[in-house]
N, C-alpha and C positions, 0 to 999 in steps of 0.2 A: 504494500500500500504506500503510495507516494505521500509526502508530507502535506501536499495540497488537499488530497482526498481525506487524509487524517484530520486536517483542520476543519474541512467541511463537516465530516461526521461529528467531530467534537462540538462545533458551534451549534449544530442542530440538536445534538444530544443534550447539551446544556439547556437549550430552549425548551425541549420537550420534557425536561424535568419539572417544569412548572405545571400548573393546573389548567387543563384544557377548558375553554369556555365557548359558549355559542357566540359568534359563528365558529364552526370547526376550523382548525388550523391556527387558532389564536390561543396563546398560552400566557397565563398570568404568572409573573415572576415576582419574588420578593426582592429586596434590595441586594442581598448577597447573591441570589441567582442572576439578577440583572448584571451585576458586576462581573460575575464569572462568564456570562454570555458575551459581554462587551470585550473582555480579554480574549475570548476564543475567536473573535472576529479578526484578530491580527494575522496578517499574511506572513508566513515563515520566510526568512531571508532566502532569496533565490527562487521562491516559488512562482514568481511571475504574477499573472492575473489572479486576483483573489477569487477562490471558488465560491465564496459566500459574499454577496454584496447587499448593501442597504439600499433598497429602492425608494424608501420614503419614510418620513416621520410625521406624526400628527398628534393632536391632543384633543381631549373633550373637556378640558378644564380641571379634571380630577386625575386622569391617567395620561400616560405617554405611550404611544404605540409605534412600533417599528415593523415595517414590512421588509423581509429579507428573502433572497432567492439563492439557491446553490447552483452549481454548474450543470445539474440535471434538471433545471427549471422547477425544482421543488420549492414552493413558497410557504412561508409561515409568518405569523404575526406575534411579536413579543410585546407584552403589556406590563407596565410597572406603574404603581401609584406614585404621583408626584408628592414629594415631601416639602411642604411649605413652598410649593411652586417650583421645586427644583428636581433634577434627575441627573444621574451620572451620564456624561456625554459618551457617545460611541465614537466620535471622530478621532480620539487619540489612537484607536486601534483600527478604525475603518474610515479613512480620510474622506470617502465619498459622502459620509453622513454630515459633513461640516455645513454644506449649504442648507440641508434640511433642518439642521439645528438652528440656523439663523432664521429660517422661515417660521419655525415654531416659536422662536422668541419674538418675532415681529407680530404674529397673529394672536398668540395666546399669552405671551409674557412668561412662558416657562423658561427657566434658566438652566442651561446645560453646563453642569459643573465640570471643570477641567477641559472645556471645549478648545479645539484648535483655533477657533475664530468666533467672536461674539458680536461682530459688527452687524448693523442692519443689512437686510437683503431686499425685502419688499417695501419696507417703510421708508419712503423718501422724504418724509416730513410734510406731505400734502394731505394726509388723512386728518379728519376732524377729531379723531380719538386715537389713543395709543392702545395697542392690543385689542383690536376690534372683535376678535372671537372669544375673548375672555368672558367669564361670568359677569364681571363688572368692568367694562371698558373705561379707560381713564381719559377725560377730555384733554385735548392738547391745548396748552395755554401759551406756548411759545414756539419758536422755530426749532426744528430738529437740528441736532449737531451736524455739521458738515461732514459728508462722507469723505474719507481719505483712503486712497490706495496705499497698500504697503509699499515701502521703498523697493524698487527693482534692484537687481544685481548691479554693482558698480560698472558703469560703462565708460567712464572717463579714461582718455588715453588709449582707447581700444578702437576708436572709430565707430562706436555704437551710437544708437539713438533710441529714444523712447517714443513709441507710436501709440496714439490714442485713436480708437476706432469706435464709431457708434455714438449714442445708441440708435440713431436713425440713419440708415445708409441708403434707403430706396431699394434695397435688394430684399429677396424673400425670407432671409433668415430672421429669427426672433430678435426683437429689440433688446440689445444688451450693450454695455459699455466695456470695451476691451482695452487694456493697457499692456503693451508688450515691450520688453527690452530686447533689442535686436542688434547683433554684431555680425555684419556681413550678411550671409544668408541663414544665420542661425538665430533662433529665438532662445534667449538665455533665461527669460523670465516672462511669465504671462499671468494676468489676473483679470477677472471679469466680474461684472455685477449685472444682475437681471432685475426683473420686477417692473420694468418701465411700461408694460401693458397689463399689469395685474388687474383683474376684473372684480376681485372681491366676491367670488361666487359663494364661498362658504358662508360669509356673513349675510349675503342676500338670500340664501336658501333657508335661513332660520325662520321657522314658523310655516313654511310651505308644505303642502302635501307632496307625496312622492311624484304624482303626475306633474304638478307645477314645477318641481325641481328638475324633472326630466326634460320638460319643455325648455326651461332656461338653459340647461346644459346643451340641449340639442341645437339651440340657435348658435352656439359657439363651435 
């Protein structure tokens, strides 16, 4: 058994140690089980593409949910209760979770402890409230803090340049702002930010019937 497959089996085995809930394939973990699950997501050195990936994170104001999939397209949901609005981040072991943690923070205000990145992703300061999907959204009373990209790799003296692309380009790709540090033909650093066309569907669906919510999603 390769280390990658071993990691896949271990991560899902830890997940399945929790209590299965309806809907099926969702497992409730306590704090210790969630921490073990998070550590099991780490890719062994030299294993290449992680066999278990985090597809998304969301909250319902009381719990944090993570949808994961292994290399065999087996999917499962891990659920852990928020502790005073906090949960242990997955991004230290699964970097692809970082953007999802930032989205959860913007929409529900849930804090990812030990996260790789806690900057806003969707909230650009234009919303009338902070944490619009939280049980009690907070009215925005002032301008949001200016978003700052992290510093790119040093380019001075190497003939490099920093390129800023988007968020509106006129091409069919999703609106996003990309900052890249380029030396010659090589990209040495890249960072992007999305959310420029965020439609707030979750907040708008609150109180709707299933049919009404389906029609709203269908229009998009």
